[in-house]
N, C-alpha and C positions, 0 to 999 in steps of 0.2 A: 503887197509890194509898195503901195503908196506910203504906208506908214514907215516901212523900212527906209524909203528914200528920204524921209524927214529926219532920220537919225544922223547926226553929224559924224559919228564915229565910222559910219558905213560909207563915207565918201573917200574916193581915191586921193583927193587933194590932201587928205590927212595921213597918207601912207608913210610908214616908217622907213628909214634907210635900211636896206637889206644887207646881209652879210655875204651875198653871192659875189665872188671875186674872180671867177674864171673869165678870160677874155673871149673874143669872138671865135678865134681858131680853136680854143679849148672847148667851147660850147658846141661847135660844129663836130669836133671829134667825139665828144661825149654823146651827142645825139645819134651820130652814125653808129657808134658802138652799141648804144642802147637799143636801137631799132633793128640793125642788121647783124652786127657781130654776135649779139646775145643769142639770136635765133640760130645762127650758124654754129655756134659752140654747142647749143643744145642738140642740134641735129647730128653733129659729128659724134657727140657722146653716145647718142642712141645707135648710130651706125656702128660705132666701135663695139657696142654691146650686142650687136646682131639684131637689133629691134627695127622693124619696118617703120618708116616715118610716114606711112600712109594713114589718113584719118579713117576711123577714130583711133587714137593712140590708146594702148592699154593704160589703166590708171597709174601703175608704177612708172611707166615710161613718161606719161604726162607729168608726173611729179618731178622726175629727174630733169626733164626739159625745162620746166618752170623754175626750179631751183638753180640750174646752171645758167639760164638766161638772166635771172635776177642778180645772182652773185657776180656775173660778168659785168653788168652795168655798175653795181656798187663798187667793185674792185677798180674799174677804170676811173670812177669818180674819186675814190680815195687816193688813187695814184696821182691824179691831176692836182688834187689839193695838196698832196705831199710835195710835189715839185713846185707848186706855187709858194708854199711856205719857205722852201729852200731858196727861191729867187728873191724873196723879200729882203734878205740881208744884202743883196747887191743892188737894190733900188732905193730911191728916195722915199721916205715915209709919206703917206697920203695925209692931207689935212683932216683933222678930226671933224666928224659930222656934228651938226648942231643938235640933232636929236639922236638918241640911242635906239638901236633896234630892240625889239622885245626880247626878254629872256626866254630860255627854253621852256620853263614851266608855264609862263604866261602864254607862249605860243601854243602849247598843247591845250591849255584850257580854252583858248580862243578857238582852236580847231573843234573842240567838243561843242562849244556853243554854236559855232558856225554850222556844224552838221545838223543840229536840231532845228536851226532856222531854215536851212535849205531843203531838208528832207520832205516837208509837205509840198514845196514847189516842184521837186523832182517827181513826186507821185502824181500831182495834178497834171504835169506835162505829159507823163507817160499815159495817164488815163485819157487825156485829150487826143493824143496821137492814136491810141487804140480806137477811140470813137470815130475819128475821121477815117481811119482805115476801113472800119466796118461799114461806114456809110457808102464808101466808094467801091468796095470789093466784096462785101458780105463775108469777109474773113476776120475772125476774132484773133487778137494778139494772144500768143501763148502765155500761160502763167509763168513759165520758166523764162527768165530774161537772159540767161547765160548758160552755155553748155556745161560749164564746170559744176554748176549746181546739181544738175542731173547726175553727173559722174560721182559726186560726193554721196548723194543719196543711194545710188546703186551699190556703192562700196560697203555701206554699213559701218559698224564700229570696229576699225582696225587701224594699224599704224599708218597705212597709206592714206586713209581718210584724214587722220589728224595731221599728217604731213601736208596734204593739200590745203587743209584749213589754215595751217600756219603760214603757208606760202601765199595763199590768197589774201589773208588778213594782214600779214606783216611784210614779208619779202617783196611781194608783188607791188603793193602801194608805195613802198620805199623806192624801189627801182623806177616805177612809173613817175613818181613826183620828181625824182632827180632828172629824168629825161624831159618831161613836159613842162612843169612849172619852173624847173631849173634851167637846163641847157637851152631848150627851144624858146620858152617865153622870155628869158633874160637875153638870149641871143637876138631875138627880134627887136627888143628895146635897144640893144647896142648898135644895131644898124640904122637906128633913127625912127623906128615905129613908135607911135604914142603908146602909153601904158595900156589904155583901154583897147586899142587895136591889137596889141600883143596878146592880151587876155582872150579876146574873142577868137582870133585865129588859132591860138593854141587849143582852146576849148573845142573848136570845130574839128581840128586834126585829131585830138584825143578821142572824140566821139566816133569819127569815121574809122579810126584805127581798130575799134572794137567791132566793126561790121561783121567780120568773119566768125566772131564768137557768139553772135546773136542768132537764135534759132529762126527757122523759116517763118515768115509772116510776123516777125517780132520787131522789125526794124523801125516801123512807123512809131512804135511806142518807146523803144529803147534808145534810139539814136538821139532824138531831141532831148530826152531826159538826161542822157549822158552829156550832151552839150551844155545844158543848164548846170549840171553838176561841175563840169569843167570850168565854167565861168566862175562859179563859187570858189573852186579850189584856187584858180588864178587870183581872184580877189584876195583870198586869205593870205596867199604868199606875198602879194604886194602890200597889203595893209599891215601885216605883222613884221615883214622883213625876214621871215624864217620859213623853211620848208617844213618845220615841225608842225605848223598849224595845218597846212594842206595835207600832209601825211596822216595826221590824226583823223581829220575828217574823212579822208579816203579809206583808212583802215576801218573806221566805224561804219561807213557805208557798206563795205564788203561784208563786215561782220553782221550787220543788220539784215542784209539780203540772205545770208546763209541761215541765220536764226529763223527768219520768217518762212523761208522755204522749207526748213526742217519741220515747221509746225503744220504744213499741209498734209492732208491724208495721203497715204501711199496709193 
């Protein structure tokens, strides 16, 4: 950590101007749709199909709900951007920034590098949380950090499994980054919060939002680690000016967890 703090590139003062153009009201609407409406849409689809929404959901129903929720968020975001482009023709052009935001390819590469930098920190935070929990409760943190991982292993090799993997690695991270590092983090900055404060609050909300998906006795290890990961994702968004970087790191994180869990003995 001390060495990383010495690297000038890793300072928020050198952050690039970002391409997020939604205003406060649009960010609030997007966050509301991403957190509430997406879940409502998924539940309505399951009810219409005659599937009980009681936990645990059947794997096929879980896949349907995840896809529906992710696509709802992505659709709302795409629609807001479309309306934003249409309104540009009726408004005065903004002054050009002195520095350009990173290109898409550079943002993706930065996300890959960022993932490999933060991965050891996430694992150390998780291990420390597990040790502290064991010292005070004599309960070890479970190996499985997310209930979806167990669902994937139980399903075996079939279309539902691969659908879950695609959703967890691609659709889910894309929707989550639009909500957290996009709407919420940028919205906090727009109401006057400093960049570092917006990153920290968004990371804490992001970690706590996953509370229900963490198995019993796993919160002391998983939640602090997710908070560290959330800070890294927020930093990537601010430093590169693009969601592509945080999305790439998020997708790699989910992919790595699925891969490592698949290597465990049955």
